[in-house]
C-alpha positions as CSV (number, residue, x, y, z in Angstrom):
1,M,73.8,-31.6,-35.9
2,T,73.4,-30.0,-32.5
3,F,70.8,-31.3,-30.0
4,T,68.8,-28.0,-30.3
5,I,68.6,-28.2,-34.0
6,L,67.5,-31.9,-33.9
7,A,64.8,-31.2,-31.4
8,Q,63.5,-28.2,-33.3
9,R,63.5,-30.1,-36.6
10,E,61.5,-32.9,-35.2
11,T,59.1,-30.7,-33.3
12,N,58.3,-28.7,-36.4
13,A,57.6,-32.0,-38.3
14,I,55.4,-33.6,-35.7
15,G,52.2,-32.6,-37.5
16,R,53.5,-33.8,-40.9
17,R,55.4,-37.0,-40.2
18,I,52.8,-39.0,-38.2
19,A,50.3,-41.2,-40.0
20,P,46.8,-40.2,-39.1
21,F,45.4,-41.8,-36.0
22,P,41.7,-41.7,-35.0
23,I,41.1,-38.4,-33.1
24,Q,38.8,-38.6,-30.1
25,E,37.8,-35.6,-28.1
26,P,38.6,-35.6,-25.2
27,D,41.6,-37.8,-25.9
28,V,43.9,-40.1,-24.0
29,I,47.7,-39.6,-23.5
30,A,50.0,-42.2,-22.1
31,S,53.4,-41.8,-20.5
32,L,55.6,-44.8,-21.2
33,A,59.2,-46.0,-20.5
34,Y,60.7,-49.5,-20.3
35,K,63.1,-48.3,-17.5
36,G,62.2,-46.8,-14.2
37,G,63.7,-43.7,-12.8
38,I,63.8,-41.6,-16.0
39,G,61.0,-39.2,-15.3
40,K,57.9,-41.0,-16.7
41,T,55.7,-40.3,-13.6
42,T,56.8,-36.7,-13.2
43,L,56.2,-36.1,-16.9
44,A,52.7,-37.6,-16.7
45,E,51.8,-35.6,-13.6
46,E,53.0,-32.3,-15.0
47,L,51.4,-32.8,-18.4
48,A,48.1,-33.6,-16.6
49,Q,48.4,-30.3,-14.7
50,V,49.3,-28.2,-17.7
51,L,46.6,-29.8,-19.9
52,D,43.9,-29.7,-17.1
53,A,43.6,-33.5,-17.6
54,V,42.8,-36.3,-15.2
55,A,45.9,-38.2,-14.2
56,V,45.3,-42.0,-14.2
57,D,47.8,-44.3,-12.4
58,F,48.4,-47.7,-13.9
59,D,51.8,-48.1,-12.1
60,W,51.4,-50.1,-9.0
61,S,54.7,-49.0,-7.4
62,K,54.4,-47.4,-4.0
63,G,56.8,-44.8,-5.2
64,G,54.6,-43.8,-8.1
65,L,52.1,-41.1,-8.9
66,T,49.3,-42.1,-6.4
67,A,51.5,-42.1,-3.3
68,G,53.3,-38.9,-4.5
69,W,49.9,-37.2,-5.0
70,G,49.1,-37.9,-1.3
71,Y,46.6,-40.8,-1.7
72,R,47.1,-43.5,0.9
73,E,45.4,-46.7,-0.2
74,E,45.6,-48.3,3.3
75,E,43.3,-45.6,4.6
76,R,40.7,-46.1,1.9
77,V,37.8,-48.6,1.5
78,G,37.6,-50.2,-1.9
79,I,39.9,-50.1,-4.9
80,P,38.4,-47.5,-7.3
81,I,40.4,-48.5,-10.4
82,L,39.7,-52.2,-10.1
83,D,36.1,-51.6,-9.1
84,S,35.7,-49.6,-12.3
85,F,37.1,-52.2,-14.6
86,E,35.2,-55.0,-12.9
87,G,31.9,-53.2,-12.5
88,G,31.8,-51.1,-15.6
89,K,31.3,-47.9,-13.7
90,V,33.3,-44.8,-14.7
91,P,35.6,-43.9,-11.8
92,T,35.1,-40.5,-10.1
93,P,38.4,-38.6,-10.1
94,I,39.7,-37.3,-6.8
95,R,39.9,-33.5,-6.9
96,G,43.4,-32.0,-6.8
97,G,42.2,-28.6,-5.8
98,G,44.0,-26.8,-8.6
99,R,47.5,-27.3,-7.3
100,K,47.8,-30.9,-8.5
101,P,45.8,-32.8,-11.2
102,D,42.6,-34.6,-10.5
103,L,43.5,-38.3,-10.0
104,I,42.1,-41.8,-10.6
105,P,44.4,-43.5,-8.2
106,G,46.3,-46.8,-8.7
107,H,46.7,-49.6,-6.3
108,T,49.4,-52.1,-5.3
109,T,47.2,-55.0,-6.2
110,F,46.6,-53.8,-9.7
111,A,49.5,-56.0,-11.0
112,E,47.6,-59.1,-10.1
113,H,44.2,-58.1,-11.3
114,Q,44.7,-55.9,-14.3
115,P,42.3,-56.6,-17.1
116,S,43.2,-57.4,-20.7
117,A,44.7,-54.8,-23.0
118,E,41.6,-54.8,-25.1
119,K,39.4,-54.0,-22.1
120,V,41.8,-51.4,-20.8
121,A,41.7,-49.6,-24.2
122,E,38.0,-49.7,-24.5
123,D,37.3,-48.6,-21.0
124,V,39.7,-45.7,-20.7
125,N,38.4,-44.2,-23.9
126,R,34.9,-44.5,-22.5
127,W,36.0,-42.9,-19.3
128,A,37.3,-39.9,-21.2
129,Q,34.1,-39.6,-23.1
130,E,31.8,-39.9,-20.1
131,L,33.9,-37.6,-17.9
132,R,34.4,-35.2,-20.7
133,R,38.0,-34.9,-19.7
134,R,41.3,-35.6,-21.3
135,L,43.2,-38.5,-19.5
136,V,47.0,-38.7,-19.0
137,I,47.9,-42.3,-18.0
138,D,51.1,-43.1,-16.1
139,T,51.9,-46.7,-17.2
140,H,53.9,-49.4,-15.5
141,P,57.4,-49.7,-17.0
142,D,56.8,-53.1,-18.6
143,A,54.9,-54.5,-21.6
144,C,52.0,-55.7,-19.4
145,P,48.3,-55.7,-20.4
146,S,47.4,-52.4,-18.8
147,T,50.4,-50.7,-20.4
148,N,49.6,-52.2,-23.8
149,G,45.9,-51.1,-23.4
150,A,46.9,-47.6,-22.5
151,M,49.1,-47.4,-25.5
152,A,46.4,-48.7,-27.8
153,A,43.9,-46.1,-26.5
154,A,46.3,-43.2,-26.6
155,R,46.4,-40.5,-29.4
156,V,50.0,-39.9,-28.3
157,V,52.4,-41.9,-26.2
158,V,54.9,-39.6,-24.5
159,T,58.3,-41.3,-23.9
160,P,61.0,-39.6,-21.8
161,V,64.5,-40.2,-23.1
162,V,67.6,-40.0,-20.9
163,L,70.7,-39.5,-23.0
164,Q,72.8,-42.1,-21.3
165,T,74.1,-45.5,-22.6
166,R,71.9,-47.9,-20.7
167,E,68.8,-45.8,-21.1
168,M,69.4,-45.5,-24.9
169,R,69.7,-49.3,-25.1
170,S,66.4,-49.6,-23.3
171,L,64.8,-47.0,-25.6
172,E,65.9,-49.0,-28.7
173,Q,64.2,-52.1,-27.2
174,L,61.0,-50.1,-26.7
175,L,61.2,-48.8,-30.3
176,Q,61.7,-52.3,-31.7
177,E,58.6,-53.5,-29.9
178,A,56.3,-50.5,-30.0
179,S,57.3,-48.1,-32.8
180,D,53.9,-48.8,-34.5
181,Y,52.2,-46.9,-31.6
182,P,52.0,-43.0,-31.8
183,L,55.2,-42.4,-29.8
184,L,56.7,-38.9,-29.1
185,L,60.2,-39.0,-27.7
186,I,61.0,-36.3,-25.1
187,P,64.7,-35.8,-24.2
188,Y,64.5,-35.6,-20.5
189,M,66.9,-34.7,-17.7
190,V,69.2,-33.3,-20.4
191,P,72.5,-32.0,-19.0
192,R,74.0,-28.7,-20.1
193,S,76.4,-30.5,-22.4
194,P,75.0,-33.8,-23.6
195,S,77.4,-36.2,-25.2
196,Q,77.6,-36.0,-29.0
197,W,77.3,-39.8,-29.1
198,A,73.9,-39.6,-27.4
199,I,72.6,-36.9,-29.7
200,N,73.7,-38.9,-32.8
201,E,72.1,-42.0,-31.3
202,L,68.8,-40.3,-30.7
203,R,68.8,-39.0,-34.3
204,R,69.6,-42.5,-35.6
205,L,66.8,-44.1,-33.6
206,S,64.4,-41.3,-34.7
207,D,65.2,-41.9,-38.3
208,V,65.3,-45.7,-38.2
209,Y,62.0,-46.1,-36.4
210,N,60.4,-43.0,-37.9
211,V,59.5,-41.6,-34.4
212,P,59.6,-37.9,-33.8
213,V,61.5,-36.1,-31.1
214,G,59.8,-33.4,-29.2
215,P,61.0,-30.5,-27.0
216,M,63.7,-31.2,-24.4
217,V,63.4,-30.9,-20.7
218,G,66.6,-30.1,-18.8
219,H,68.1,-31.7,-15.7
220,Y,67.0,-30.1,-12.5
221,A,68.7,-31.7,-9.4
222,W,66.2,-30.3,-7.0
223,I,63.3,-32.3,-8.4
224,A,64.7,-35.6,-7.0
225,T,64.6,-34.3,-3.4
226,R,61.4,-32.3,-3.7
227,R,58.8,-33.2,-1.1
228,L,55.8,-30.9,-1.8
229,R,52.7,-32.8,-2.9
230,V,51.7,-30.2,-5.5
231,A,52.5,-30.1,-9.2
232,I,55.6,-28.1,-10.1
233,C,53.6,-26.5,-12.9
234,S,50.9,-25.3,-10.5
235,E,50.4,-21.6,-9.7
236,P,52.1,-19.7,-8.3
237,V,55.3,-20.9,-10.0
238,A,58.5,-20.2,-8.0
239,K,61.3,-18.5,-9.9
240,K,63.6,-21.5,-9.5
241,Q,61.0,-23.7,-11.1
242,L,60.1,-21.4,-14.1
243,P,62.6,-22.9,-16.6
244,F,61.3,-26.4,-16.0
245,V,57.7,-25.2,-16.2
246,E,58.3,-23.4,-19.5
247,E,59.9,-26.6,-20.9
248,I,56.9,-28.7,-19.8
249,R,54.5,-26.2,-21.4
250,E,56.4,-26.7,-24.7
251,V,56.1,-30.4,-24.4
252,A,52.3,-30.0,-23.9
253,K,52.1,-27.9,-27.0
254,A,53.9,-30.6,-29.0
255,V,51.5,-33.2,-27.5
256,L,48.5,-31.2,-28.6
257,K,50.0,-30.7,-32.1
258,Y,50.9,-34.4,-32.5
259,G,49.3,-36.0,-35.6
260,R,47.0,-33.0,-36.3
């Protein structure tokens, strides 16, 4: 079975295979991976842009979504994300101005002060309701309380999959621990000719853990060195970026279709 046929089969089945999950409008989407450097943050930011959602950063890495968006915590007073969890007030997203998603920024101290998974799940669902906005949460690549809480709150947990040996092993660990969550596997940074072993392994993991595979996103070398602090999917879209943007839009459609 070719990669294209596998992805299309799974995408068409997304609405039928998934057990019903409680639907909340507006909803919460999480971006998850147990390994860094495989596109989790970029996928979260671009989905937030395409879906006109608020991006929420739970990854305290300085190389993550918040810093890439242009937010400099050292120039700010207070820690909005911690203040919101501790004080119960819904955070006010920072406006992205149309060329990047609105943002609830993370902070490097979040690792030390993150609340319980139960509180995270309760609060982020409340944020979505009170803001009347869909949330896309970029999680930390670890099974920590904030990641578990985001997964529990999410209607769909988007997981980028890089078709390489170590990354596939990391994926299987994630599936062993988290396949009861509403995962959607997105083959990411896919080369022009992915190995047949990786395609077969993805199919095996999808079947064993009953987790669907969504549309693929190809490998674009220019993304790794891109320095612009605007979303790739923001208008106007450059000709070079159009294939990537079209693929992200297909992922967004699969996310919206998931479990419905």
